[in-house]
C-alpha positions, 0 to 999 in steps of 0.5 A: 500500500503506497500512499501519501507520505510514503518515504520509499522514494524509489517506489514513489518515483516509479509511480510518478513516472508511470502516471506521467506515461499514462497521461495522468500528470504532468508530475515532477518525479521527485519521490514525494508522495504529496497531494499532487501525486495523490490527485494523479493517482485518483485520476488514474483510478477513475479512468481504469478498472481492475482485471475483472472489469470493476471500477478501481476505488479512487482513494489515491492509494496504490494498492495491489489492484491499482499497481497491477493496472498502473504497471500492467503486471503483478509483483513477481516475488511469488513466481520467481524461484527464490527471494533474490530473483523476486526482489530483483524483479520487483526493484527492476519494475520500479525503474521502468520509464527511467530515461537518459538525460539527455537522451543518447548520452549514457548519462542521467541521475539514475543511469549514473547511479547504475554505473557507479554501483558497478564500479565505473565513473560516468564523468566524461565517459559514455559507457553502455549501462545495460549490465550495470542496470542488472547489477544495480537491481540485484545489489538493491535486492541483496541489500533489502534481503540483507544478503551478499550480492552474488553477481560479479561486479562489472558493467561488462555483459560478457565479463559477467557471463565469464565470471558468473557462478550462477547456473548457466543455461545454454541457448540449446537447453533454453530452446529445447525446454523454455520452462527452464528459464525462470523469472529473474533469470538474466539473459546474455546476448553476444553481438561479437567483438566483445560487445553484448546486451543483457536484461532480466527475464520477467515472464516466459510464455512458450518461446516468448520472453517479457524482459526488463532492460536498461540501455534499450528502447522499444526497438530492442536496441542494445544502446538505447536510452532508457529502462523498458519492459519489452514483450518482443524478445524470443528465446531463440534470440538469446545466443549466449545463454541465461544466468539463474542465481 
């Protein structure tokens, strides 16, 4: 239940970004759940129903039903194979809508945080940040669960694969049985010449993947401009494999 006065700024910012995307703003994305944000939530609730078609209660509180419609998904803790993957997915979902500032600069308040957490100084540089985003999500999840982050600290996609201690699922294994790909798995794409792309699997439906990715766009670029939920990746597109922690 996220409501007026909530102090979890990351969650509130995610809600504010999504409200703006749903044309219920404009809101300043500052993490302050005040009267303006509450009014925007009420506006969203008056315009949407729950999954069964019943009107949402326009109370300005983001509960489970409002969250589901606002983010078009449930929290995935119960579907992931362990608490770390569930929490990492939950945190990744709060970042959907984060954009570089300026676009195509590989910079921005949140992007800089991802890169710094993975050990890079973004000042004066233009680092790709898809792997840094993944590391940040798992690092935040580990902190929330008071455990050690098992990911190798790197902003390099293939460097992560090469040093990972996670279960590695090969492309052949994934194609043969997509049920082996679990929510919270990290996909790795090798573009050659040391370049790659990565993100977190949210859902698997047959040969189709729903993913949350940084440094991409709706066209699935490996050097895009924001954090997006994509529903257009295929299991067969993942040519390096999957990491399951």
